[in-house]
gemmi code that builds the backbone of each chain (N, CA, C; Angstrom):
import gemmi

chains = {
    "A": [
        ("UNK", (0.750, -1.621, -0.239), (-0.059, -0.023, -0.116), (1.054, 1.206, 0.528)),
        ("UNK", (0.021, 2.176, -0.290), (1.209, 3.203, -0.132), (0.295, 4.111, 0.404)),
        ("UNK", (1.272, 4.869, 1.453), (0.839, 4.750, 3.440), (1.676, 6.560, 3.477)),
        ("UNK", (1.398, 7.777, 4.182), (2.000, 8.605, 4.362), (1.485, 9.506, 5.557)),
        ("UNK", (2.554, 9.614, 6.681), (2.899, 9.621, 7.757), (3.158, 11.287, 7.976)),
        ("UNK", (2.224, 12.136, 8.956), (2.534, 13.812, 9.144), (2.886, 13.113, 10.766)),
        ("UNK", (4.030, 13.567, 11.117), (3.762, 13.847, 12.892), (3.882, 15.547, 13.367)),
        ("UNK", (3.416, 15.434, 14.632), (3.357, 16.417, 15.364), (4.317, 16.792, 16.524)),
        ("UNK", (5.360, 15.943, 16.228), (5.585, 15.871, 17.487), (6.721, 16.155, 18.391)),
        ("UNK", (7.269, 16.759, 18.292), (9.617, 16.808, 18.771), (9.925, 16.298, 19.143)),
        ("UNK", (11.349, 15.890, 19.180), (12.019, 14.286, 19.560), (11.997, 15.060, 20.605)),
        ("UNK", (12.357, 14.297, 22.163), (12.715, 13.980, 23.438), (11.349, 14.927, 24.550)),
        ("UNK", (10.032, 15.555, 23.807), (8.537, 15.608, 24.459), (7.241, 14.919, 24.300)),
        ("UNK", (7.587, 14.635, 23.474), (6.493, 13.190, 22.935), (7.249, 12.655, 21.849)),
        ("UNK", (6.295, 11.085, 22.651), (7.282, 9.758, 21.928), (6.295, 9.395, 20.503)),
        ("UNK", (5.628, 10.737, 20.020), (5.414, 10.641, 18.409), (6.756, 10.375, 17.373)),
        ("UNK", (7.200, 11.109, 17.552), (8.254, 10.901, 16.131), (8.591, 9.635, 16.635)),
        ("UNK", (9.107, 8.751, 17.476), (9.687, 7.922, 17.687), (8.659, 6.778, 17.138)),
        ("UNK", (7.575, 7.273, 17.446), (7.214, 6.107, 17.235), (6.265, 5.505, 16.108)),
        ("UNK", (6.545, 7.256, 15.158), (6.659, 6.936, 13.611), (8.166, 6.547, 13.092)),
        ("UNK", (8.669, 6.019, 13.379), (9.847, 5.592, 12.634), (9.822, 4.552, 13.146)),
        ("UNK", (9.061, 3.903, 13.693), (9.229, 2.789, 13.900), (8.468, 2.226, 13.184)),
        ("UNK", (6.814, 2.860, 13.012), (6.983, 2.301, 11.632), (6.726, 2.122, 10.605)),
        ("UNK", (7.564, 3.486, 10.785), (7.894, 3.637, 9.254), (8.666, 2.524, 8.633)),
        ("UNK", (9.751, 2.030, 9.197), (10.314, 1.001, 9.248), (9.984, -0.120, 9.217)),
        ("UNK", (9.060, -0.176, 9.718), (7.891, -1.328, 10.419), (7.217, -1.869, 8.072)),
        ("UNK", (7.073, -0.424, 8.014), (5.702, -0.609, 7.459), (7.247, -0.594, 5.382)),
        ("UNK", (7.557, 0.007, 5.561), (9.260, -0.512, 4.817), (9.651, -1.925, 4.406)),
        ("UNK", (9.494, -2.689, 5.750), (9.959, -3.291, 5.647), (9.193, -4.168, 5.241)),
        ("UNK", (7.725, -4.661, 5.476), (6.916, -4.989, 4.666), (6.405, -4.739, 3.594)),
        ("UNK", (7.210, -3.615, 2.353), (7.346, -3.767, 0.965), (6.067, -2.496, 1.028)),
        ("UNK", (5.819, -1.837, 1.704), (4.392, -0.848, 1.549), (5.606, -0.155, 1.018)),
        ("UNK", (4.970, 1.060, 0.179), (5.831, 2.491, -0.618), (4.854, 3.681, 0.610)),
        ("UNK", (6.054, 4.357, 1.238), (5.955, 5.267, 2.150), (6.136, 7.088, 0.915)),
        ("UNK", (5.003, 7.313, 0.556), (4.606, 8.279, -0.135), (5.142, 9.976, 0.494)),
        ("UNK", (5.088, 10.294, 1.441), (5.546, 11.295, 2.201), (5.974, 10.963, 3.352)),
        ("UNK", (6.410, 12.238, 4.338), (6.909, 11.712, 5.612), (6.378, 13.551, 6.131)),
        ("UNK", (5.439, 14.384, 6.499), (5.404, 15.746, 6.865), (5.571, 16.202, 7.425)),
        ("UNK", (6.310, 16.368, 8.440), (6.995, 17.216, 9.490), (6.042, 18.823, 9.765)),
        ("UNK", (5.201, 18.725, 10.449), (4.403, 19.634, 11.186), (4.653, 20.505, 12.073)),
        ("UNK", (4.292, 21.493, 12.720), (4.211, 21.850, 14.492), (5.006, 21.498, 14.750)),
        ("UNK", (4.830, 20.919, 15.514), (7.126, 21.007, 16.195), (7.392, 19.775, 16.064)),
        ("UNK", (6.647, 19.048, 15.454), (7.387, 17.879, 14.857), (8.488, 18.613, 14.031)),
        ("UNK", (8.273, 19.967, 13.021), (10.210, 20.111, 12.083), (11.090, 19.669, 13.299)),
        ("UNK", (11.244, 20.465, 14.341), (12.178, 19.748, 15.788), (13.186, 18.559, 15.117)),
        ("UNK", (12.158, 17.506, 14.366), (13.092, 16.156, 14.138), (14.337, 17.019, 13.057)),
        ("UNK", (14.064, 17.889, 12.116), (14.872, 17.670, 11.224), (15.621, 18.583, 11.475)),
        ("UNK", (15.828, 18.582, 12.153), (16.868, 19.828, 12.872), (18.600, 19.325, 12.863)),
        ("UNK", (19.212, 19.683, 12.039), (20.312, 19.079, 12.251), (21.263, 19.418, 13.060)),
        ("UNK", (21.355, 20.164, 13.951), (22.421, 21.011, 14.912), (21.644, 20.725, 16.417)),
        ("UNK", (20.898, 19.688, 16.556), (20.850, 19.422, 17.885), (21.456, 18.585, 18.309)),
        ("UNK", (22.038, 18.455, 19.694), (23.295, 17.505, 20.389), (22.492, 16.804, 20.982)),
        ("UNK", (22.790, 15.390, 21.309), (22.253, 14.191, 21.497), (22.555, 14.181, 23.181)),
        ("UNK", (22.622, 14.061, 24.489), (23.324, 13.475, 25.776), (24.364, 11.925, 24.617)),
        ("UNK", (25.285, 11.461, 24.896), (25.835, 9.942, 24.376), (24.844, 9.114, 25.124)),
        ("UNK", (24.759, 9.374, 25.607), (23.348, 7.872, 26.510), (22.100, 7.846, 26.365)),
        ("UNK", (21.830, 8.956, 25.165), (20.346, 9.035, 24.442), (20.053, 8.969, 24.044)),
        ("UNK", (18.947, 8.190, 22.777), (19.009, 7.385, 21.167), (18.851, 8.903, 20.710)),
        ("UNK", (19.536, 9.388, 19.610), (19.763, 10.678, 18.664), (18.450, 10.419, 17.652)),
        ("UNK", (17.100, 10.420, 17.785), (16.076, 10.306, 16.997), (16.158, 11.702, 15.509)),
        ("UNK", (17.124, 12.279, 16.012), (17.511, 13.271, 14.569), (18.147, 12.802, 14.119)),
        ("UNK", (18.902, 11.944, 14.213), (20.235, 10.977, 13.342), (19.459, 9.803, 12.808)),
        ("UNK", (18.559, 9.196, 13.303), (18.475, 8.270, 13.219), (16.561, 8.633, 11.703)),
        ("UNK", (16.367, 9.066, 11.794), (15.405, 10.206, 11.339), (16.058, 10.675, 10.117)),
        ("UNK", (17.394, 11.240, 10.035), (17.925, 11.401, 8.371), (18.686, 10.211, 8.469)),
        ("UNK", (18.977, 9.396, 8.721), (19.598, 8.664, 8.243), (18.535, 7.248, 7.625)),
        ("UNK", (17.236, 7.138, 8.207), (16.233, 6.938, 7.623), (15.020, 7.510, 6.094)),
        ("UNK", (15.826, 8.320, 6.261), (15.262, 8.959, 5.290), (15.754, 8.974, 3.699)),
        ("UNK", (17.702, 9.287, 3.856), (18.574, 8.750, 3.658), (19.135, 7.882, 3.155)),
        ("UNK", (18.314, 6.818, 3.497), (18.751, 5.564, 2.730), (17.666, 4.673, 2.356)),
        ("UNK", (16.658, 5.312, 2.957), (15.592, 4.720, 1.628), (15.050, 6.121, 0.791)),
        ("UNK", (15.022, 7.086, 0.961), (15.153, 7.701, 0.244), (13.465, 8.754, -0.218)),
        ("UNK", (13.655, 8.998, 1.385), (12.141, 8.977, 1.126), (11.715, 10.544, 1.148)),
        ("UNK", (10.329, 11.124, 0.551), (10.544, 12.587, 0.717), (9.705, 13.177, 1.617)),
        ("UNK", (10.774, 13.441, 2.733), (10.323, 14.160, 3.898), (10.958, 15.447, 3.807)),
        ("UNK", (9.423, 16.346, 4.185), (9.365, 17.179, 4.002), (8.668, 18.749, 4.964)),
        ("UNK", (9.282, 18.910, 5.927), (9.105, 20.281, 6.692), (8.278, 21.208, 6.124)),
        ("UNK", (7.012, 21.373, 7.081), (6.116, 22.331, 7.029), (6.828, 24.269, 6.895)),
        ("UNK", (6.945, 24.609, 5.990), (7.997, 26.192, 6.130), (6.878, 26.865, 7.144)),
        ("UNK", (5.912, 27.047, 7.022), (4.950, 28.239, 8.231), (5.248, 27.060, 9.722)),
        ("UNK", (5.385, 25.937, 9.738), (6.098, 25.603, 10.958), (7.486, 26.154, 11.620)),
        ("UNK", (8.669, 25.955, 9.890), (9.311, 25.115, 10.604), (10.231, 27.142, 10.588)),
        ("UNK", (10.128, 28.480, 9.931), (10.696, 29.282, 10.286), (10.112, 29.869, 11.377)),
        ("UNK", (9.345, 29.677, 12.067), (9.143, 30.339, 14.143), (9.443, 29.346, 14.341)),
        ("UNK", (10.248, 27.959, 13.926), (10.877, 27.695, 15.081), (12.285, 27.649, 14.798)),
        ("UNK", (12.907, 28.137, 13.930), (14.232, 28.839, 13.598), (15.090, 27.393, 12.600)),
        ("UNK", (13.737, 26.213, 12.059), (15.173, 25.577, 11.071), (14.404, 26.072, 9.681)),
        ("UNK", (15.693, 26.090, 8.842), (15.464, 26.858, 8.371), (16.962, 26.217, 7.285)),
        ("UNK", (16.560, 26.195, 5.854), (18.077, 26.040, 4.973), (18.594, 27.232, 3.721)),
        ("UNK", (18.946, 26.793, 3.258), (20.092, 28.088, 2.765), (18.804, 28.760, 2.078)),
        ("UNK", (17.732, 29.137, 1.659), (17.117, 29.709, 0.893), (15.996, 30.390, 1.673)),
        ("UNK", (15.970, 29.714, 2.728), (15.071, 30.209, 3.562), (16.250, 31.230, 4.478)),
        ("UNK", (16.649, 31.138, 4.835), (18.065, 31.470, 6.044), (18.555, 33.186, 5.539)),
        ("UNK", (18.659, 32.572, 3.545), (19.114, 33.831, 3.326), (18.069, 35.290, 2.605)),
        ("UNK", (16.131, 34.515, 2.185), (15.362, 34.877, 2.011), (15.308, 35.891, 2.893)),
        ("UNK", (15.222, 35.435, 4.599), (14.996, 36.512, 5.726), (16.263, 36.327, 6.797)),
        ("UNK", (17.453, 36.750, 6.058), (18.701, 37.639, 6.515), (19.244, 37.060, 7.981)),
        ("UNK", (19.214, 35.022, 7.838), (18.974, 34.442, 9.379), (20.855, 34.651, 8.961)),
        ("UNK", (21.586, 34.171, 9.782), (22.639, 33.787, 9.479), (23.454, 32.373, 9.602)),
        ("UNK", (21.919, 31.459, 10.060), (22.261, 30.110, 10.653), (21.957, 29.035, 9.369)),
        ("UNK", (21.881, 27.989, 9.393), (21.611, 26.609, 8.111), (21.460, 25.297, 9.414)),
        ("UNK", (19.915, 25.512, 9.677), (19.674, 24.175, 10.495), (18.872, 22.887, 10.401)),
        ("UNK", (18.636, 22.785, 9.026), (17.463, 21.798, 8.500), (18.666, 20.789, 8.107)),
        ("UNK", (18.230, 19.675, 8.203), (19.151, 18.721, 7.473), (18.903, 19.064, 6.407)),
        ("UNK", (20.222, 18.691, 5.536), (19.420, 18.464, 3.637), (18.684, 17.771, 3.321)),
        ("UNK", (18.601, 16.595, 3.895), (17.768, 15.199, 3.030), (15.965, 15.561, 3.642)),
        ("UNK", (16.130, 16.874, 4.637), (13.814, 17.341, 4.391), (14.757, 18.079, 3.588)),
        ("UNK", (13.955, 18.237, 2.882), (12.538, 19.686, 2.272), (11.970, 20.725, 2.764)),
        ("UNK", (12.013, 21.834, 2.568), (10.848, 22.945, 3.436), (9.916, 23.270, 2.374)),
        ("UNK", (9.104, 22.655, 2.402), (7.755, 23.426, 1.394), (6.655, 23.482, 2.630)),
        ("UNK", (5.226, 23.572, 1.504), (4.156, 24.229, 2.117), (3.543, 22.473, 2.800)),
        ("UNK", (1.600, 23.602, 3.106), (0.924, 22.530, 3.479), (0.458, 21.342, 2.898)),
        ("UNK", (0.410, 22.776, 1.297), (-0.212, 21.638, 0.600), (0.221, 20.456, -0.062)),
        ("UNK", (2.012, 20.110, 0.572), (2.519, 18.866, 0.416), (1.940, 18.243, 1.709)),
        ("UNK", (1.062, 17.742, 2.413), (0.735, 17.031, 3.318), (-0.755, 16.797, 2.325)),
        ("UNK", (-1.614, 17.582, 1.648), (-2.878, 17.813, 0.624), (-2.270, 16.382, -0.125)),
        ("UNK", (-1.603, 16.671, -0.917), (-1.372, 16.188, -1.814), (-1.083, 14.681, -1.491)),
        ("UNK", (-0.143, 14.537, -0.533), (0.405, 13.409, 0.284), (-1.307, 12.719, 0.506)),
        ("UNK", (-2.558, 13.022, 1.235), (-3.141, 12.510, 0.849), (-4.185, 11.758, 0.322)),
        ("UNK", (-4.021, 12.309, -0.933), (-4.767, 12.549, -2.376), (-3.989, 11.478, -3.136)),
        ("UNK", (-3.036, 11.242, -2.643), (-2.229, 10.192, -2.985), (-1.522, 8.884, -2.344)),
        ("UNK", (-1.981, 8.970, -1.304), (-1.917, 7.580, -0.222), (-2.979, 7.241, -0.364)),
        ("UNK", (-3.070, 5.518, -0.554), (-4.007, 4.867, 0.311), (-4.759, 4.907, 1.717)),
        ("UNK", (-2.918, 5.338, 2.968), (-3.170, 5.344, 4.124), (-2.894, 6.816, 4.675)),
        ("UNK", (-3.153, 7.164, 5.773), (-2.458, 8.951, 5.950), (-2.016, 8.073, 7.468)),
        ("UNK", (-1.577, 8.101, 8.266), (-1.688, 8.318, 10.036), (-0.440, 9.927, 10.522)),
        ("UNK", (-1.370, 9.539, 10.722), (-1.179, 11.266, 12.600), (-0.795, 10.626, 13.453)),
        ("UNK", (0.791, 10.901, 13.632), (1.583, 10.545, 15.702), (1.930, 11.993, 15.979)),
        ("UNK", (2.257, 11.998, 17.094), (2.453, 12.902, 18.387), (1.285, 13.929, 17.965)),
        ("UNK", (-0.231, 13.728, 18.001), (-1.318, 14.603, 18.259), (-1.537, 14.611, 19.775)),
    ],
    "B": [
        ("UNK", (-17.173, 1.447, 6.080), (-16.127, 1.814, 5.795), (-15.484, 2.258, 7.510)),
        ("UNK", (-14.268, 1.215, 8.148), (-13.543, 1.162, 9.082), (-13.069, 2.206, 9.421)),
        ("UNK", (-12.881, 2.562, 10.405), (-11.952, 3.469, 10.603), (-10.915, 2.467, 12.235)),
        ("UNK", (-9.640, 3.422, 12.216), (-8.541, 2.795, 13.022), (-8.232, 3.758, 14.223)),
        ("UNK", (-9.309, 3.085, 15.411), (-8.997, 4.384, 16.178), (-7.561, 4.978, 17.449)),
        ("UNK", (-7.217, 5.536, 16.894), (-5.059, 5.120, 18.103), (-5.414, 6.325, 19.103)),
        ("UNK", (-4.878, 5.304, 20.464), (-4.920, 6.579, 21.248), (-3.900, 6.226, 22.067)),
        ("UNK", (-2.743, 7.786, 22.066), (-2.099, 7.552, 23.050), (-1.289, 8.608, 23.683)),
        ("UNK", (-2.158, 9.091, 24.221), (-2.243, 9.589, 26.065), (-2.553, 8.453, 27.656)),
        ("UNK", (-2.309, 8.822, 27.853), (-3.274, 7.991, 29.433), (-4.763, 8.805, 29.814)),
        ("UNK", (-5.125, 7.536, 30.020), (-6.460, 7.600, 30.426), (-6.825, 8.713, 32.328)),
        ("UNK", (-5.477, 8.532, 32.006), (-5.380, 9.599, 33.525), (-5.417, 10.900, 33.850)),
        ("UNK", (-4.755, 11.320, 32.085), (-4.467, 12.313, 31.773), (-5.254, 13.277, 30.584)),
        ("UNK", (-5.515, 12.731, 30.045), (-6.743, 13.427, 29.460), (-7.900, 12.410, 29.123)),
        ("UNK", (-8.770, 12.840, 28.197), (-10.397, 12.138, 28.344), (-9.867, 11.978, 26.366)),
        ("UNK", (-9.173, 11.756, 25.926), (-8.853, 10.610, 24.607), (-9.612, 9.389, 24.574)),
        ("UNK", (-9.750, 8.446, 25.545), (-9.794, 7.426, 24.881), (-11.389, 8.170, 25.538)),
        ("UNK", (-11.930, 8.366, 26.617), (-13.640, 8.502, 26.798), (-14.108, 9.011, 25.276)),
        ("UNK", (-13.511, 10.139, 24.741), (-13.599, 9.989, 23.087), (-13.379, 9.197, 22.094)),
        ("UNK", (-12.643, 8.899, 22.135), (-12.760, 7.515, 21.336), (-13.534, 6.583, 21.390)),
        ("UNK", (-13.922, 6.295, 22.948), (-15.300, 5.070, 22.985), (-16.674, 5.950, 22.788)),
        ("UNK", (-16.698, 6.889, 22.756), (-17.555, 7.690, 22.220), (-17.688, 7.851, 20.889)),
        ("UNK", (-17.094, 7.503, 20.156), (-16.583, 7.532, 18.480), (-17.199, 6.653, 17.754)),
        ("UNK", (-16.437, 5.337, 18.115), (-15.975, 3.898, 17.768), (-17.206, 3.456, 17.037)),
        ("UNK", (-17.767, 2.897, 16.316), (-18.620, 2.297, 15.048), (-18.408, 1.093, 15.153)),
        ("UNK", (-19.570, -0.228, 15.434), (-19.270, -1.686, 15.232), (-18.373, -1.129, 13.601)),
        ("UNK", (-17.049, -2.177, 13.670), (-16.563, -3.110, 12.826), (-15.259, -2.120, 12.395)),
        ("UNK", (-14.800, -0.911, 13.363), (-13.940, -0.528, 13.899), (-13.483, -0.929, 15.181)),
        ("UNK", (-11.592, -0.184, 14.982), (-10.746, -0.451, 16.033), (-9.745, -0.002, 16.870)),
        ("UNK", (-9.635, -0.150, 17.611), (-8.898, 0.836, 18.598), (-7.540, 0.456, 18.267)),
        ("UNK", (-6.271, 0.985, 19.139), (-5.176, 0.391, 19.010), (-4.294, 1.574, 20.327)),
        ("UNK", (-4.307, 0.697, 20.969), (-3.835, 2.174, 22.267), (-1.488, 1.503, 22.039)),
        ("UNK", (-1.284, 2.817, 22.125), (-0.041, 3.082, 21.910), (0.536, 3.914, 22.749)),
        ("UNK", (1.844, 4.051, 22.618), (2.585, 5.321, 24.101), (2.377, 5.491, 25.125)),
        ("UNK", (1.199, 6.366, 25.595), (0.518, 6.041, 26.786), (-0.242, 5.913, 27.200)),
        ("UNK", (-1.241, 5.785, 25.803), (-2.508, 4.370, 26.127), (-2.538, 3.378, 26.378)),
        ("UNK", (-1.474, 2.886, 26.093), (-0.993, 1.742, 26.891), (-1.540, 1.000, 28.537)),
        ("UNK", (-1.736, 2.192, 29.195), (-1.964, 2.187, 30.622), (-3.603, 2.177, 31.020)),
        ("UNK", (-4.651, 2.343, 29.592), (-5.658, 1.596, 29.627), (-5.717, 0.026, 29.745)),
        ("UNK", (-5.090, -0.445, 29.450), (-5.122, -1.786, 28.883), (-4.895, -3.140, 30.453)),
        ("UNK", (-5.005, -2.251, 31.375), (-5.581, -3.147, 32.772), (-6.604, -2.341, 33.130)),
        ("UNK", (-7.253, -1.572, 32.475), (-8.149, -1.029, 32.949), (-10.223, -2.027, 32.700)),
        ("UNK", (-10.632, -2.881, 33.652), (-11.246, -4.113, 33.734), (-12.441, -2.508, 32.871)),
        ("UNK", (-12.624, -1.228, 33.055), (-13.500, -0.679, 32.925), (-13.532, -0.847, 30.556)),
        ("UNK", (-12.390, -0.300, 30.677), (-12.060, -0.254, 29.284), (-13.170, -1.556, 28.831)),
        ("UNK", (-12.395, -2.588, 29.494), (-13.359, -4.127, 28.181), (-14.438, -4.766, 28.701)),
        ("UNK", (-15.585, -3.282, 29.874), (-16.735, -2.673, 29.972), (-17.314, -2.205, 29.365)),
        ("UNK", (-16.795, -1.529, 29.035), (-17.104, -0.249, 27.459), (-17.121, -1.546, 26.153)),
        ("UNK", (-16.418, -1.980, 25.326), (-16.675, -2.645, 24.939), (-17.152, -3.803, 24.672)),
        ("UNK", (-17.429, -4.090, 25.777), (-18.220, -5.510, 25.330), (-19.853, -5.531, 24.504)),
        ("UNK", (-20.046, -6.062, 23.427), (-21.469, -6.433, 22.239), (-20.868, -5.425, 21.686)),
        ("UNK", (-19.929, -4.739, 21.749), (-19.596, -3.632, 20.376), (-19.209, -3.557, 19.001)),
        ("UNK", (-18.677, -5.372, 19.142), (-18.103, -5.483, 17.506), (-16.593, -4.235, 17.824)),
        ("UNK", (-15.723, -4.062, 18.504), (-15.259, -3.125, 18.459), (-13.803, -3.837, 19.052)),
        ("UNK", (-12.645, -4.851, 18.005), (-11.494, -4.884, 18.793), (-10.504, -4.122, 19.161)),
        ("UNK", (-9.701, -4.036, 20.036), (-8.963, -3.482, 20.386), (-7.582, -4.536, 20.423)),
        ("UNK", (-6.533, -2.925, 20.157), (-5.647, -3.134, 20.697), (-4.359, -2.479, 21.671)),
        ("UNK", (-3.036, -3.456, 22.036), (-1.988, -2.653, 22.929), (-1.097, -3.120, 21.679)),
        ("UNK", (0.091, -1.706, 21.269), (1.250, -1.641, 20.963), (2.499, -2.384, 21.989)),
        ("UNK", (2.977, -4.346, 21.732), (3.410, -4.244, 22.455), (4.694, -3.895, 23.204)),
        ("UNK", (5.246, -3.115, 22.429), (6.725, -2.529, 23.028), (6.393, -1.478, 24.019)),
        ("UNK", (5.202, -1.060, 23.812), (4.951, 0.176, 24.155), (4.193, -0.462, 25.920)),
        ("UNK", (3.842, -1.037, 26.117), (3.238, -2.159, 27.130), (4.189, -2.721, 28.390)),
        ("UNK", (5.579, -3.035, 27.060), (6.855, -3.870, 27.921), (7.532, -2.677, 28.813)),
        ("UNK", (7.801, -1.481, 27.680), (8.246, -0.403, 28.183), (7.724, 0.385, 30.140)),
        ("UNK", (6.510, 0.215, 29.680), (5.686, 0.724, 30.768), (5.339, -0.336, 31.745)),
        ("UNK", (5.712, -2.178, 31.369), (5.499, -3.000, 32.666), (3.834, -2.531, 32.480)),
        ("UNK", (3.612, -2.826, 31.767), (1.575, -2.885, 31.833), (1.542, -4.219, 31.305)),
        ("UNK", (0.728, -5.086, 32.020), (-0.251, -6.364, 31.411), (-0.994, -6.015, 31.383)),
        ("UNK", (-1.918, -6.668, 30.339), (-3.274, -6.471, 29.583), (-4.458, -7.189, 30.238)),
        ("UNK", (-5.525, -6.572, 31.263), (-6.192, -6.674, 32.449), (-7.182, -8.033, 31.532)),
        ("UNK", (-7.028, -7.812, 30.162), (-8.852, -8.861, 29.342), (-8.200, -9.355, 28.438)),
        ("UNK", (-8.627, -10.299, 27.962), (-8.066, -11.485, 27.271), (-8.574, -10.629, 26.008)),
        ("UNK", (-9.328, -9.833, 26.014), (-10.918, -8.831, 24.302), (-9.512, -8.153, 24.154)),
        ("UNK", (-8.213, -8.122, 24.395), (-7.099, -6.997, 23.624), (-5.840, -7.887, 24.049)),
        ("UNK", (-5.838, -7.027, 22.317), (-4.576, -8.190, 21.222), (-3.558, -7.466, 22.030)),
        ("UNK", (-1.883, -8.028, 21.554), (-1.290, -6.923, 21.576), (-0.401, -6.805, 20.026)),
        ("UNK", (-0.118, -6.249, 19.551), (0.763, -6.077, 18.514), (2.112, -5.755, 18.293)),
        ("UNK", (2.821, -6.011, 17.588), (3.988, -5.007, 17.555), (4.039, -4.547, 16.318)),
        ("UNK", (5.465, -3.805, 16.034), (5.308, -2.641, 15.403), (4.751, -2.774, 13.276)),
        ("UNK", (4.851, -4.320, 13.398), (4.437, -4.878, 12.279), (2.991, -5.026, 12.169)),
        ("UNK", (2.742, -4.630, 12.775), (1.193, -5.561, 13.198), (0.601, -4.435, 13.357)),
        ("UNK", (1.037, -3.207, 13.988), (0.546, -1.895, 13.803), (0.314, -1.315, 12.837)),
        ("UNK", (1.398, -1.405, 11.228), (1.460, -1.812, 10.079), (0.160, -2.104, 9.342)),
        ("UNK", (-0.219, -3.159, 10.124), (-1.166, -4.334, 9.561), (-2.658, -3.641, 9.580)),
        ("UNK", (-2.458, -3.734, 10.253), (-4.175, -2.403, 11.395), (-4.096, -1.424, 10.475)),
        ("UNK", (-3.605, -0.649, 10.341), (-3.783, 0.314, 9.678), (-3.696, 0.229, 7.880)),
        ("UNK", (-3.781, -0.687, 7.325), (-3.829, -1.972, 6.684), (-5.374, -1.619, 6.414)),
        ("UNK", (-6.058, -2.762, 7.034), (-6.305, -2.955, 7.134), (-8.174, -2.953, 7.475)),
        ("UNK", (-8.090, -1.329, 7.650), (-8.202, -0.203, 7.996), (-8.704, 1.005, 7.175)),
        ("UNK", (-9.788, 1.490, 6.780), (-10.210, 2.606, 5.686), (-9.737, 4.302, 6.138)),
        ("UNK", (-9.773, 4.113, 6.930), (-9.055, 5.251, 7.876), (-8.557, 5.188, 9.306)),
        ("UNK", (-7.688, 5.935, 9.810), (-7.149, 6.449, 11.282), (-7.293, 7.610, 11.144)),
        ("UNK", (-7.620, 7.426, 12.658), (-7.552, 8.881, 13.918), (-6.808, 8.442, 15.264)),
        ("UNK", (-5.896, 9.453, 14.981), (-5.259, 9.539, 15.908), (-6.014, 10.809, 17.354)),
        ("UNK", (-6.580, 10.176, 17.691), (-7.108, 10.408, 19.294), (-6.011, 11.405, 20.356)),
        ("UNK", (-5.746, 12.613, 20.246), (-4.690, 13.592, 21.693), (-5.475, 13.570, 22.257)),
    ],
}
model = gemmi.Model(1)
for chain_id, residues in chains.items():
    chain = gemmi.Chain(chain_id)
    for i, (resn, *xyz) in enumerate(residues, 1):
        res = gemmi.Residue()
        res.name, res.seqid = resn, gemmi.SeqId(i, " ")
        for name, pos in zip(("N", "CA", "C"), xyz):
            atom = gemmi.Atom()
            atom.name, atom.element = name, gemmi.Element(name[0])
            atom.pos, atom.b_iso = gemmi.Position(*pos), 0.0
            res.add_atom(atom)
        chain.add_residue(res)
    model.add_chain(chain)
structure = gemmi.Structure()
structure.add_model(model)
structure.setup_entities()
């Protein structure tokens, strides 16, 4: 089946992003296709490449970036959610005259329309971290 | 058109489970995940589901992480692969936060 996920929760504050990661791995292992993973509201923090986790804690940010790269997933960060939380790519940093870039290059920054598109083109959609 | 209702909040902190129970229709299923599995050993949950044609599941890794045992045989345990299967078996999923 074609499945898309939307993740509302930040790593470290809710379990939702961890549950979504486990679900995503299981879906891929069962040969389902992940059409899109959409990071929304506080979920955009999962795409922050500047997060540094203590050595004895699980680095969820790195785990998501690795999964996205390994499976070439379409991972999209909501632009409105990302900008207000300081999750910026080079293009947005330049547009708003900010000096830093924080989003991992494995993730794209785009609009909520990408989630609408995912809903229209997926057999199943699942929300995590609500 | 069946729905998988996903409950991720503790029944002791929010009314997510109660709102879910008010919405479920015959043929739907409930999946308890994260802190939602704390409802799995409530006898009141089994009472609420009696005679409603609603299957109830709990995510095994979240049960183990919280040392919660399932109180009633009407609640089934599933792993991550089972979670994926449940999503595929139901036309819609609804996450109750």
